MARLO-510323 format. One record per residue (C-alpha): x negated, y, z negated; chain. Coordinates in steps of 0.25 Angstrom, whole numbers. Layout:
+-------+-------+-------+-----+
|     u |     v |     w | mol |
+-------+-------+-------+-----+
|     X |     Y |     Z |   A |
...
+-------+-------+-------+-----+
// end
This chain:
+-------+-------+-------+-----+
|     u |     v |     w | mol |
+-------+-------+-------+-----+
|  -783 |     1 |     4 |   A |
|  -796 |    -4 |    -1 |   A |
|  -803 |     9 |     3 |   A |
|  -792 |    17 |    -4 |   A |
|  -795 |     9 |   -17 |   A |
|  -810 |    10 |   -16 |   A |
|  -809 |    25 |   -14 |   A |
|  -800 |    26 |   -26 |   A |
|  -810 |    19 |   -34 |   A |
|  -821 |    27 |   -29 |   A |
|  -815 |    40 |   -32 |   A |
|  -813 |    36 |   -46 |   A |
|  -828 |    32 |   -47 |   A |
|  -832 |    45 |   -41 |   A |
|  -836 |    40 |   -27 |   A |
|  -835 |    49 |   -15 |   A |
|  -831 |    46 |    -1 |   A |
|  -824 |    34 |     6 |   A |
|  -829 |    20 |     7 |   A |
|  -830 |    17 |    22 |   A |
|  -829 |     2 |    24 |   A |
|  -835 |    -5 |    36 |   A |
|  -838 |   -19 |    39 |   A |
|  -848 |   -25 |    30 |   A |
|  -855 |   -33 |    41 |   A |
|  -867 |   -42 |    36 |   A |
|  -866 |   -35 |    22 |   A |
|  -854 |   -44 |    18 |   A |
|  -851 |   -56 |    26 |   A |
|  -836 |   -56 |    25 |   A |
|  -828 |   -54 |    37 |   A |
|  -821 |   -40 |    37 |   A |
|  -828 |   -35 |    24 |   A |
|  -830 |   -20 |    24 |   A |
|  -841 |   -13 |    16 |   A |
|  -842 |     1 |    11 |   A |
|  -849 |    10 |     1 |   A |
|  -844 |    19 |    -9 |   A |
|  -853 |    31 |   -14 |   A |
|  -852 |    33 |   -29 |   A |
|  -860 |    41 |   -40 |   A |
|  -871 |    32 |   -46 |   A |
|  -868 |    39 |   -59 |   A |
|  -852 |    38 |   -59 |   A |
|  -851 |    46 |   -72 |   A |
|  -860 |    58 |   -68 |   A |
|  -854 |    58 |   -54 |   A |
|  -867 |    64 |   -49 |   A |
|  -881 |    60 |   -44 |   A |
|  -884 |    48 |   -35 |   A |
|  -873 |    41 |   -27 |   A |
|  -873 |    26 |   -24 |   A |
|  -865 |    17 |   -15 |   A |
|  -855 |     6 |   -19 |   A |
|  -854 |    -5 |    -9 |   A |
|  -840 |   -11 |    -6 |   A |
|  -835 |   -22 |     2 |   A |
|  -821 |   -25 |     6 |   A |
|  -816 |   -38 |    10 |   A |
|  -803 |   -36 |    18 |   A |
|  -790 |   -43 |    14 |   A |
|  -788 |   -55 |    24 |   A |
|  -773 |   -55 |    24 |   A |
|  -764 |   -46 |    32 |   A |
|  -758 |   -39 |    20 |   A |
|  -768 |   -34 |    11 |   A |
|  -764 |   -30 |    -3 |   A |
|  -768 |   -15 |    -6 |   A |
|  -777 |   -18 |   -18 |   A |
|  -790 |   -25 |   -15 |   A |
|  -798 |   -34 |   -24 |   A |
|  -811 |   -28 |   -29 |   A |
|  -823 |   -37 |   -33 |   A |
|  -834 |   -31 |   -41 |   A |
|  -845 |   -41 |   -44 |   A |
|  -850 |   -45 |   -57 |   A |
|  -864 |   -49 |   -63 |   A |
|  -876 |   -40 |   -63 |   A |
|  -879 |   -34 |   -49 |   A |
|  -869 |   -43 |   -41 |   A |
|  -863 |   -35 |   -29 |   A |
|  -848 |   -38 |   -26 |   A |
|  -851 |   -37 |   -11 |   A |
|  -860 |   -49 |   -12 |   A |
|  -847 |   -57 |   -16 |   A |
|  -840 |   -54 |    -3 |   A |
|  -842 |   -68 |     4 |   A |
|  -837 |   -75 |    -9 |   A |
|  -825 |   -65 |   -11 |   A |
|  -822 |   -67 |     4 |   A |
|  -819 |   -82 |     2 |   A |
|  -816 |   -83 |   -13 |   A |
|  -806 |   -72 |   -13 |   A |
|  -800 |   -75 |     1 |   A |
|  -786 |   -77 |    -5 |   A |
|  -787 |   -63 |   -11 |   A |
|  -792 |   -57 |     2 |   A |
|  -779 |   -62 |     9 |   A |
|  -772 |   -50 |     2 |   A |
|  -783 |   -41 |    -4 |   A |
|  -796 |   -34 |     1 |   A |
|  -808 |   -37 |    -8 |   A |
|  -817 |   -26 |   -12 |   A |
|  -831 |   -29 |   -16 |   A |
|  -839 |   -18 |   -23 |   A |
|  -854 |   -18 |   -26 |   A |
|  -854 |   -11 |   -40 |   A |
|  -865 |    -1 |   -43 |   A |
|  -878 |    -7 |   -44 |   A |
|  -875 |   -20 |   -36 |   A |
|  -876 |   -24 |   -22 |   A |
|  -875 |   -12 |   -12 |   A |
|  -871 |    -3 |   -23 |   A |
|  -884 |     3 |   -28 |   A |
|  -889 |   -11 |   -32 |   A |
|  -898 |   -10 |   -45 |   A |
|  -908 |   -21 |   -41 |   A |
|  -921 |   -23 |   -48 |   A |
|  -933 |   -31 |   -44 |   A |
|  -938 |   -31 |   -58 |   A |
|  -926 |   -41 |   -62 |   A |
|  -923 |   -54 |   -55 |   A |
|  -908 |   -54 |   -55 |   A |
|  -907 |   -69 |   -56 |   A |
|  -916 |   -70 |   -67 |   A |
|  -909 |   -59 |   -75 |   A |
|  -896 |   -66 |   -73 |   A |
|  -900 |   -79 |   -77 |   A |
|  -908 |   -74 |   -90 |   A |
|  -896 |   -66 |   -95 |   A |
|  -894 |   -76 |  -107 |   A |
|  -909 |   -78 |  -110 |   A |
|  -918 |   -67 |  -107 |   A |
|  -912 |   -54 |  -101 |   A |
|  -923 |   -47 |   -93 |   A |
|  -922 |   -34 |  -100 |   A |
|  -936 |   -29 |   -96 |   A |
|  -934 |   -32 |   -81 |   A |
|  -920 |   -25 |   -82 |   A |
|  -926 |   -13 |   -89 |   A |
|  -937 |   -12 |   -78 |   A |
|  -926 |   -13 |   -68 |   A |
|  -917 |    -2 |   -73 |   A |
|  -930 |     7 |   -74 |   A |
|  -933 |     4 |   -59 |   A |
|  -919 |     8 |   -54 |   A |
|  -916 |    22 |   -48 |   A |
+-------+-------+-------+-----+
// end
């Protein structure tokens, strides 16, 4: 069921192909977790040019009868990858996992989904200085350095 929902969402976003899920292994340390990638246009509007991979992880429902609709988790905050939250989701949402699969999607520019990382900007410093002195010069240099 999760695969059908992912493919439906992917089709509406201009993605092509199927998401093949396989055991995550060391990538995510949650028993039974499956990982896959969805190829999408980097520029959704143009639907042309470079393609990027969006990384997805699925934590299977633990109970015998799973509900047909999974819970999707998209991480918030600048640069946070949802798949990094898998261990926390595994135990904090265990009650939900009894009946639902949990799908973690690294949004564009985060984690395994074409992460936009810059050595010019210290993420910890940028986060803690948001209220006082936003590092605009460093961020501008970062943006110029990205492909």
